[in-house]
C-alpha positions in Angstrom: -49.0 -26.4 33.0 -46.7 -24.9 35.6 -44.0 -22.3 34.8 -41.3 -24.8 35.9 -42.6 -27.5 33.4 -42.8 -24.9 30.6 -39.2 -23.9 31.2 -38.0 -27.5 31.2 -40.0 -28.1 27.9 -38.5 -25.0 26.4 -34.9 -26.2 27.3 -35.7 -29.6 25.9 -36.9 -28.1 22.7 -33.8 -25.9 22.4 -31.6 -29.0 22.9 -33.5 -30.8 20.2 -33.1 -27.9 17.8 -29.4 -27.8 18.4 -29.3 -31.6 17.7 -31.2 -31.1 14.4 -28.9 -28.3 13.3 -25.8 -30.4 12.8 -25.1 -32.6 15.8 -25.0 -36.3 15.0 -24.8 -37.3 18.7 -28.1 -38.2 20.3 -28.8 -36.9 23.9 -31.6 -36.1 26.2 -31.9 -33.2 28.7 -31.6 -34.4 32.3 -31.9 -32.5 35.6 -29.0 -32.8 38.0 -28.3 -31.3 41.5 -24.8 -29.9 41.6 -22.7 -27.4 43.6 -22.3 -24.3 41.5 -19.3 -22.1 42.3 -20.4 -18.5 42.6 -17.1 -16.9 43.4 -13.5 -18.0 44.1 -10.0 -16.6 44.5 -6.5 -17.9 44.7 -3.6 -16.7 46.8 0.2 -17.1 47.1 1.1 -16.4 50.7 4.5 -16.2 52.4 3.9 -16.8 56.1 6.8 -15.1 57.7 8.2 -15.9 61.1 5.4 -18.1 62.4 5.9 -19.2 66.0 6.0 -23.0 66.4 4.3 -24.2 69.6 5.4 -27.4 71.3 4.4 -29.6 74.2 5.9 -28.6 77.6 8.6 -31.3 77.4 9.6 -30.3 73.9 9.5 -26.6 74.7 12.0 -27.2 77.5 14.4 -28.4 74.8 13.7 -25.3 72.7 14.6 -23.1 75.6 18.2 -24.5 75.7 18.7 -25.1 72.0 21.4 -23.2 70.1 20.1 -23.9 66.6 17.1 -25.5 64.8 16.4 -26.9 61.4 13.0 -27.6 60.0 13.0 -30.7 57.9 9.4 -30.5 56.6 5.9 -29.2 57.3 2.4 -30.5 56.5 -1.2 -29.3 56.8 -2.9 -31.1 59.8 -6.3 -29.5 59.3 -8.1 -26.3 58.3 -11.2 -24.8 60.0 -13.5 -22.8 57.8 -16.2 -20.4 58.9 -18.6 -18.4 56.8 -20.6 -15.3 57.8 -22.5 -12.6 55.9 -21.0 -9.2 55.3 -23.2 -6.4 56.8 -24.5 -3.8 54.3 -23.1 -5.8 51.4 -25.9 -8.2 50.3 -24.8 -11.5 48.7 -21.2 -11.2 50.0 -19.7 -13.4 52.7 -16.5 -13.4 54.7 -14.7 -16.7 54.7 -12.3 -17.2 57.6 -9.9 -20.1 57.2 -7.4 -21.1 59.9 -4.6 -23.4 58.8 -2.9 -25.7 61.3 0.6 -26.9 60.3 2.7 -29.7 61.8 6.3 -28.6 61.7 9.0 -31.2 62.1 12.1 -29.7 63.7 15.6 -30.9 64.6 17.0 -29.1 67.7 20.8 -28.7 68.4 21.8 -28.1 72.0 25.6 -28.1 71.6 28.2 -27.9 68.8 28.8 -31.3 67.2 26.0 -33.0 69.1 23.3 -35.1 67.5 20.0 -33.3 66.9 16.8 -34.1 68.8 13.7 -34.4 66.6 10.5 -32.7 67.8 7.2 -31.8 66.2 5.4 -28.5 66.8 2.4 -26.5 65.6 2.2 -23.4 63.5 -1.1 -21.5 62.9 -2.1 -19.0 60.3 -5.5 -17.3 59.8 -6.7 -16.0 56.4 -9.9 -14.1 55.4 -11.5 -13.7 52.0 -14.6 -11.8 51.0 -16.5 -13.4 48.2 -19.8 -13.3 46.4 -22.1 -16.2 47.4 -25.6 -15.0 46.2 -28.7 -15.1 48.3 -30.9 -18.1 49.2 -34.0 -17.6 51.4 -34.8 -21.3 51.7 -33.8 -24.1 54.0 -32.9 -27.5 52.5 -33.7 -30.9 54.2 -32.8 -34.4 53.1 -33.7 -37.9 54.0 -30.0 -38.4 54.7 -29.9 -35.7 57.4 -29.4 -36.7 61.0 -32.0 -34.9 63.2 -30.3 -32.2 65.2 -31.3 -30.0 68.1 -33.5 -27.0 67.1 -31.9 -23.7 67.9 -34.5 -20.9 68.8 -32.1 -18.3 67.3 -32.8 -19.8 63.9 -36.4 -18.4 64.1 -35.3 -14.9 65.4 -36.1 -12.4 62.6 -33.7 -9.9 64.3 -30.7 -12.2 64.1 -29.6 -10.7 60.8 -29.2 -14.0 59.0 -31.6 -14.6 56.2 -31.8 -17.9 54.4 -28.9 -20.4 54.2 -25.2 -19.6 54.0 -23.3 -20.8 51.0 -20.8 -23.6 51.3 -17.1 -22.6 51.5 -14.3 -24.9 50.4 -10.6 -24.2 50.9 -7.8 -26.0 49.1 -4.2 -25.6 50.2 -1.0 -26.8 48.8 1.7 -28.7 50.6 3.6 -26.0 52.5 7.2 -25.1 51.4 9.7 -24.5 54.2 11.5 -21.2 53.3 13.5 -20.5 56.4 13.7 -21.4 60.1 15.7 -20.7 63.2 15.8 -19.9 66.9 14.6 -16.5 67.9 14.4 -14.7 71.3 11.0 -13.9 72.7 10.8 -10.1 73.0 7.1 -9.8 73.6 4.7 -12.2 75.3 3.5 -15.0 72.9 -0.2 -16.0 73.2 -1.1 -19.6 72.4 -3.9 -19.5 69.8 -7.0 -21.7 70.0 -6.1 -25.3 69.2 -8.9 -27.8 68.2 -9.2 -31.0 70.2 -8.2 -33.2 67.3 -5.0 -31.2 66.8 -4.2 -31.5 70.5 -4.7 -35.2 70.3 -2.2 -35.4 67.4 0.5 -34.1 69.7 -0.5 -36.2 72.6 -0.4 -33.4 75.2 -1.3 -29.7 75.7 0.8 -27.2 73.8 2.4 -24.3 75.6 3.7 -20.8 74.7 7.4 -20.1 74.6 8.9 -17.9 77.3 12.5 -17.0 76.5 13.1 -18.3 73.0 11.1 -19.8 70.2 11.4 -21.6 66.9 10.3 -19.3 64.0 9.5 -20.7 60.6 8.6 -19.1 57.3 6.3 -21.1 55.0 5.0 -20.6 51.5 1.6 -21.9 50.5 -0.8 -21.7 47.6 -4.5 -21.7 48.4 -7.9 -21.5 46.7 -11.1 -20.4 48.5 -14.5 -20.7 46.8 -18.2 -20.3 47.7 -20.8 -22.6 46.2 -24.5 -23.4 46.5 -26.5 -26.5 45.5 -28.5 -25.7 42.4 -30.5 -27.7 39.8 -29.3 -27.6 36.3 -30.5 -29.1 33.0 -27.7 -30.7 31.0 -27.5 -32.8 27.9 -27.0 -36.5 28.7 -25.3 -38.6 26.0 -25.0 -42.0 27.7 -24.4 -43.8 31.0 -20.9 -44.0 32.3 -20.3 -47.6 31.5 -16.8 -48.8 32.5 -14.5 -49.2 29.4 -12.0 -51.6 30.8 -12.0 -54.7 32.9 -10.6 -54.8 36.5 -7.2 -56.4 36.5 -6.6 -59.4 38.7 -4.4 -58.9 41.7 -1.0 -60.6 41.5 1.2 -61.6 44.5 4.4 -61.8 42.4 6.4 -58.6 43.2 8.6 -59.0 40.1 5.6 -59.2 37.8 4.2 -56.0 39.3 7.7 -54.3 39.0 7.9 -55.3 35.3 4.7 -53.3 34.5 6.4 -50.0 35.7 7.8 -47.9 32.8 11.5 -47.0 33.0 11.9 -43.5 34.6 13.9 -42.0 31.8 13.3 -38.4 33.0 14.9 -39.2 36.3 18.2 -40.2 34.6 18.1 -37.7 31.8 16.6 -34.4 33.0 15.1 -32.2 30.3 17.4 -29.5 28.8 14.7 -26.9 28.2 11.9 -25.4 30.3 8.5 -25.1 28.7 7.0 -21.6 28.7 4.3 -21.3 31.3 3.4 -17.7 30.6 -0.1 -18.8 29.6 -0.9 -20.1 33.1 -3.2 -18.0 35.2 -1.4 -16.4 38.1 -2.9 -16.0 41.6 -3.7 -12.3 42.3 -7.0 -11.8 44.0 -6.0 -9.9 47.1 -8.1 -11.9 49.4 -6.1 -11.4 52.6 
């Protein structure tokens, strides 16, 4: 019998002993393939005075604007890159670049109606996390055959095994301040992915004489994970417990099923203590 089979039989025996020692629920050990999180961190970032980039036509309006008001901002996309940290085995640098769509109202004269334009703000963040080692390569029947890179077989490339998977979660950005600011030093347009350029419909340009500066607040979580096989207790299949409701075309019937929003009319008079909540403080800038 192989060592793997012996280990699985030992785990199964342990599960059975636990069941016999007081648990009335029957279960069986099953093997699952899951993404295990090896390391993660959370951050609360204030992105101060980010330059907003516009298309050439919209930037011409910014150059003559006297005031600007940002109505909202949203995350368009985020690019994530992982690379190993030299001389620090098992640790990896995660570089995340956030691309924000910033919706601005420009005022060109006192008392005039504003002109609505949309621009791009960019912020880059790096975190160093532990991702363990894996000197194997994984293949699946679902994989699409790709071109073979000779560098993958170069023993001097410095990369051993496979990189962990990085995942970045970011909250809806909060607009803290915004305004028109003069350009005192040359502003360089950062790299903009093709899908972001397509969103704006034209190439973005860098400001020359004045720019829109915005300050955003975001919360983010960065984590590294790897695919591992775990043995877990299985109690039963996930059988649906309710029947799918039939769709109705009567709008009033659908409205009648909505509970009355009492909290909207009668705001709570006390604030529950949230001191037990974990606070972000991982210094992963």
